[in-house]
PQR file with spaces between the fields and no chain letter, atoms N, CA, C, O and H, PARSE charges and radii, in Angstrom:
ATOM       1  N    MET     1      15.688    3.167   18.851 -0.4000 1.5000
ATOM       2  CA   MET     1      15.918    2.902   17.405 -0.0000 2.0000
ATOM       3  C    MET     1      14.664    2.173   16.831  0.5500 1.7000
ATOM       4  O    MET     1      14.188    2.504   15.745 -0.5500 1.4000
ATOM       5  N    SER     2      14.141    1.163   17.601 -0.4000 1.5000
ATOM       6  CA   SER     2      13.018    0.329   17.294 -0.0000 2.0000
ATOM       7  C    SER     2      11.848    1.354   17.221  0.5500 1.7000
ATOM       8  O    SER     2      10.995    1.212   16.344 -0.5500 1.4000
ATOM       9  H    SER     2      14.527    0.894   18.483  0.4000 1.0000
ATOM      10  N    ALA     3      11.779    2.345   18.081 -0.4000 1.5000
ATOM      11  CA   ALA     3      10.522    3.186   17.923 -0.0000 2.0000
ATOM      12  C    ALA     3      10.564    4.009   16.764  0.5500 1.7000
ATOM      13  O    ALA     3       9.511    4.551   16.428 -0.5500 1.4000
ATOM      14  H    ALA     3      12.472    2.460   18.793  0.4000 1.0000
ATOM      15  N    LEU     4      11.750    4.228   15.988 -0.4000 1.5000
ATOM      16  CA   LEU     4      11.690    4.750   14.750 -0.0000 2.0000
ATOM      17  C    LEU     4      11.462    3.856   13.670  0.5500 1.7000
ATOM      18  O    LEU     4      10.931    4.286   12.646 -0.5500 1.4000
ATOM      19  H    LEU     4      12.605    3.787   16.261  0.4000 1.0000
ATOM      20  N    ILE     5      11.808    2.631   13.773 -0.4000 1.5000
ATOM      21  CA   ILE     5      11.693    1.729   12.630 -0.0000 2.0000
ATOM      22  C    ILE     5      10.221    1.231   12.476  0.5500 1.7000
ATOM      23  O    ILE     5       9.722    1.051   11.365 -0.5500 1.4000
ATOM      24  H    ILE     5      12.240    2.282   14.605  0.4000 1.0000
ATOM      25  N    VAL     6       9.523    1.009   13.697 -0.4000 1.5000
ATOM      26  CA   VAL     6       8.183    0.380   13.596 -0.0000 2.0000
ATOM      27  C    VAL     6       7.301    1.419   12.896  0.5500 1.7000
ATOM      28  O    VAL     6       6.668    0.969   11.941 -0.5500 1.4000
ATOM      29  H    VAL     6       9.929    1.155   14.599  0.4000 1.0000
ATOM      30  N    PRO     7       7.138    2.662   13.164 -0.5600 1.5000
ATOM      31  CA   PRO     7       6.330    3.640   12.371  0.2800 2.0000
ATOM      32  C    PRO     7       6.707    3.619   10.852  0.5500 1.7000
ATOM      33  O    PRO     7       5.834    3.745    9.994 -0.5500 1.4000
ATOM      34  N    ALA     8       7.969    3.463   10.556 -0.4000 1.5000
ATOM      35  CA   ALA     8       8.430    3.578    9.206 -0.0000 2.0000
ATOM      36  C    ALA     8       7.939    2.264    8.292  0.5500 1.7000
ATOM      37  O    ALA     8       7.577    2.341    7.118 -0.5500 1.4000
ATOM      38  H    ALA     8       8.678    3.361   11.253  0.4000 1.0000
ATOM      39  N    VAL     9       8.006    1.078    9.070 -0.4000 1.5000
ATOM      40  CA   VAL     9       7.595   -0.213    8.479 -0.0000 2.0000
ATOM      41  C    VAL     9       6.105   -0.153    8.288  0.5500 1.7000
ATOM      42  O    VAL     9       5.680   -0.533    7.197 -0.5500 1.4000
ATOM      43  H    VAL     9       8.300    1.016   10.024  0.4000 1.0000
ATOM      44  N    GLU    10       5.132    0.329    9.319 -0.4000 1.5000
ATOM      45  CA   GLU    10       3.781    0.602    9.199 -0.0000 2.0000
ATOM      46  C    GLU    10       3.374    1.435    8.036  0.5500 1.7000
ATOM      47  O    GLU    10       2.363    1.208    7.371 -0.5500 1.4000
ATOM      48  H    GLU    10       5.477    0.637   10.205  0.4000 1.0000
ATOM      49  N    LEU    11       4.232    2.436    7.815 -0.4000 1.5000
ATOM      50  CA   LEU    11       3.825    3.619    6.886 -0.0000 2.0000
ATOM      51  C    LEU    11       4.205    2.821    5.394  0.5500 1.7000
ATOM      52  O    LEU    11       3.469    3.041    4.432 -0.5500 1.4000
ATOM      53  H    LEU    11       5.053    2.620    8.355  0.4000 1.0000
ATOM      54  N    LYS    12       5.213    2.021    5.267 -0.4000 1.5000
ATOM      55  CA   LYS    12       5.513    1.428    3.979 -0.0000 2.0000
ATOM      56  C    LYS    12       4.521    0.289    3.750  0.5500 1.7000
ATOM      57  O    LYS    12       4.128    0.104    2.598 -0.5500 1.4000
ATOM      58  H    LYS    12       5.811    1.842    6.048  0.4000 1.0000
ATOM      59  N    THR    13       4.061   -0.529    4.787 -0.4000 1.5000
ATOM      60  CA   THR    13       3.141   -1.424    4.732 -0.0000 2.0000
ATOM      61  C    THR    13       1.776   -0.874    4.219  0.5500 1.7000
ATOM      62  O    THR    13       1.213   -1.490    3.314 -0.5500 1.4000
ATOM      63  H    THR    13       4.381   -0.378    5.722  0.4000 1.0000
ATOM      64  N    SER    14       1.251    0.173    4.707 -0.4000 1.5000
ATOM      65  CA   SER    14       0.046    0.826    4.352 -0.0000 2.0000
ATOM      66  C    SER    14       0.135    1.365    2.996  0.5500 1.7000
ATOM      67  O    SER    14      -0.877    1.420    2.298 -0.5500 1.4000
ATOM      68  H    SER    14       1.709    0.674    5.441  0.4000 1.0000
ATOM      69  N    ARG    15       1.333    1.787    2.549 -0.4000 1.5000
ATOM      70  CA   ARG    15       1.530    2.460    1.224 -0.0000 2.0000
ATOM      71  C    ARG    15       1.428    1.292    0.273  0.5500 1.7000
ATOM      72  O    ARG    15       0.738    1.445   -0.735 -0.5500 1.4000
ATOM      73  H    ARG    15       2.155    1.742    3.116  0.4000 1.0000
ATOM      74  N    THR    16       2.023    0.170    0.478 -0.4000 1.5000
ATOM      75  CA   THR    16       2.063   -0.999   -0.326 -0.0000 2.0000
ATOM      76  C    THR    16       0.543   -1.373   -0.568  0.5500 1.7000
ATOM      77  O    THR    16       0.087   -1.504   -1.703 -0.5500 1.4000
ATOM      78  H    THR    16       2.583    0.045    1.297  0.4000 1.0000
ATOM      79  N    ILE    17      -0.261   -1.547    0.672 -0.4000 1.5000
ATOM      80  CA   ILE    17      -1.673   -1.908    0.370 -0.0000 2.0000
ATOM      81  C    ILE    17      -2.511   -0.849   -0.373  0.5500 1.7000
ATOM      82  O    ILE    17      -3.487   -1.227   -1.022 -0.5500 1.4000
ATOM      83  H    ILE    17       0.110   -1.441    1.594  0.4000 1.0000
ATOM      84  N    VAL    18      -2.195    0.422   -0.316 -0.4000 1.5000
ATOM      85  CA   VAL    18      -2.860    1.366   -1.116 -0.0000 2.0000
ATOM      86  C    VAL    18      -2.576    1.334   -2.639  0.5500 1.7000
ATOM      87  O    VAL    18      -3.415    1.609   -3.497 -0.5500 1.4000
ATOM      88  H    VAL    18      -1.403    0.729    0.211  0.4000 1.0000
ATOM      89  N    LEU    19      -1.170    0.929   -2.897 -0.4000 1.5000
ATOM      90  CA   LEU    19      -0.833    0.876   -4.233 -0.0000 2.0000
ATOM      91  C    LEU    19      -1.475   -0.292   -4.836  0.5500 1.7000
ATOM      92  O    LEU    19      -1.908   -0.232   -5.987 -0.5500 1.4000
ATOM      93  H    LEU    19      -0.488    0.705   -2.201  0.4000 1.0000
ATOM      94  N    ALA    20      -1.567   -1.414   -4.082 -0.4000 1.5000
ATOM      95  CA   ALA    20      -2.137   -2.667   -4.451 -0.0000 2.0000
ATOM      96  C    ALA    20      -3.639   -2.430   -4.745  0.5500 1.7000
ATOM      97  O    ALA    20      -4.183   -2.927   -5.731 -0.5500 1.4000
ATOM      98  H    ALA    20      -1.216   -1.462   -3.147  0.4000 1.0000
ATOM      99  N    PHE    21      -4.235   -1.709   -3.916 -0.4000 1.5000
ATOM     100  CA   PHE    21      -5.662   -1.462   -4.092 -0.0000 2.0000
ATOM     101  C    PHE    21      -5.884   -0.548   -5.322  0.5500 1.7000
ATOM     102  O    PHE    21      -6.900   -0.743   -5.990 -0.5500 1.4000
ATOM     103  H    PHE    21      -3.793   -1.305   -3.115  0.4000 1.0000
ATOM     104  N    ILE    22      -5.062    0.387   -5.661 -0.4000 1.5000
ATOM     105  CA   ILE    22      -5.149    1.138   -6.769 -0.0000 2.0000
ATOM     106  C    ILE    22      -4.948    0.246   -8.149  0.5500 1.7000
ATOM     107  O    ILE    22      -5.670    0.361   -9.139 -0.5500 1.4000
ATOM     108  H    ILE    22      -4.237    0.545   -5.119  0.4000 1.0000
ATOM     109  N    LYS    23      -3.915   -0.594   -8.036 -0.4000 1.5000
ATOM     110  CA   LYS    23      -3.787   -1.362   -9.156 -0.0000 2.0000
ATOM     111  C    LYS    23      -5.016   -2.257   -9.427  0.5500 1.7000
ATOM     112  O    LYS    23      -5.409   -2.409  -10.584 -0.5500 1.4000
ATOM     113  H    LYS    23      -3.328   -0.687   -7.232  0.4000 1.0000
ATOM     114  N    LEU    24      -5.676   -2.893   -8.306 -0.4000 1.5000
ATOM     115  CA   LEU    24      -6.924   -3.584   -8.434 -0.0000 2.0000
ATOM     116  C    LEU    24      -7.948   -2.773   -9.122  0.5500 1.7000
ATOM     117  O    LEU    24      -8.606   -3.201  -10.070 -0.5500 1.4000
ATOM     118  H    LEU    24      -5.357   -2.769   -7.367  0.4000 1.0000
ATOM     119  N    VAL    25      -8.064   -1.621   -8.632 -0.4000 1.5000
ATOM     120  CA   VAL    25      -9.033   -0.654   -9.260 -0.0000 2.0000
ATOM     121  C    VAL    25      -8.909   -0.552  -10.654  0.5500 1.7000
ATOM     122  O    VAL    25      -9.855   -0.750  -11.416 -0.5500 1.4000
ATOM     123  H    VAL    25      -7.530   -1.273   -7.862  0.4000 1.0000
ATOM     124  N    VAL    26      -7.616   -0.207  -11.064 -0.4000 1.5000
ATOM     125  CA   VAL    26      -7.276   -0.037  -12.562 -0.0000 2.0000
ATOM     126  C    VAL    26      -7.604   -1.143  -13.380  0.5500 1.7000
ATOM     127  O    VAL    26      -8.088   -1.010  -14.504 -0.5500 1.4000
ATOM     128  H    VAL    26      -6.848   -0.046  -10.445  0.4000 1.0000
ATOM     129  N    ILE    27      -7.320   -2.376  -12.775 -0.4000 1.5000
ATOM     130  CA   ILE    27      -7.504   -3.681  -13.600 -0.0000 2.0000
ATOM     131  C    ILE    27      -9.058   -3.846  -13.759  0.5500 1.7000
ATOM     132  O    ILE    27      -9.499   -4.197  -14.854 -0.5500 1.4000
ATOM     133  H    ILE    27      -6.926   -2.484  -11.862  0.4000 1.0000
ATOM     134  N    VAL    28      -9.912   -3.603  -12.691 -0.4000 1.5000
ATOM     135  CA   VAL    28     -11.299   -3.763  -12.715 -0.0000 2.0000
ATOM     136  C    VAL    28     -11.938   -2.808  -13.865  0.5500 1.7000
ATOM     137  O    VAL    28     -12.794   -3.192  -14.663 -0.5500 1.4000
ATOM     138  H    VAL    28      -9.554   -3.319  -11.802  0.4000 1.0000
ATOM     139  N    LEU    29     -11.413   -1.567  -13.823 -0.4000 1.5000
ATOM     140  CA   LEU    29     -11.961   -0.526  -14.640 -0.0000 2.0000
ATOM     141  C    LEU    29     -11.507   -0.958  -16.277  0.5500 1.7000
ATOM     142  O    LEU    29     -12.216   -0.699  -17.249 -0.5500 1.4000
ATOM     143  H    LEU    29     -10.718   -1.255  -13.175  0.4000 1.0000
ATOM     144  N    ASN    30     -10.330   -1.585  -16.344 -0.4000 1.5000
ATOM     145  CA   ASN    30      -9.870   -2.094  -17.776 -0.0000 2.0000
ATOM     146  C    ASN    30     -10.833   -3.221  -18.188  0.5500 1.7000
ATOM     147  O    ASN    30     -11.179   -3.275  -19.368 -0.5500 1.4000
ATOM     148  H    ASN    30      -9.753   -1.796  -15.555  0.4000 1.0000
ATOM     149  N    VAL    31     -11.273   -4.092  -17.339 -0.4000 1.5000
ATOM     150  CA   VAL    31     -11.999   -5.175  -17.618 -0.0000 2.0000
ATOM     151  C    VAL    31     -13.501   -4.791  -17.905  0.5500 1.7000
ATOM     152  O    VAL    31     -14.185   -5.472  -18.669 -0.5500 1.4000
ATOM     153  H    VAL    31     -10.992   -4.048  -16.380  0.4000 1.0000
ATOM     154  N    LEU    32     -14.002   -3.634  -17.241 -0.4000 1.5000
ATOM     155  CA   LEU    32     -15.310   -3.260  -17.651 -0.0000 2.0000
ATOM     156  C    LEU    32     -15.097   -2.315  -18.867  0.5500 1.7000
ATOM     157  O    LEU    32     -16.067   -1.824  -19.444 -0.5500 1.4000
ATOM     158  H    LEU    32     -13.446   -3.081  -16.620  0.4000 1.0000
């Protein structure tokens, strides 16, 4: 069970990081 949960959590975490990075890029572009 945990073998299935861990990759899902890692995938969700990496997706959250990517989305946060994209938001940061958009904010920087808007400021410039």
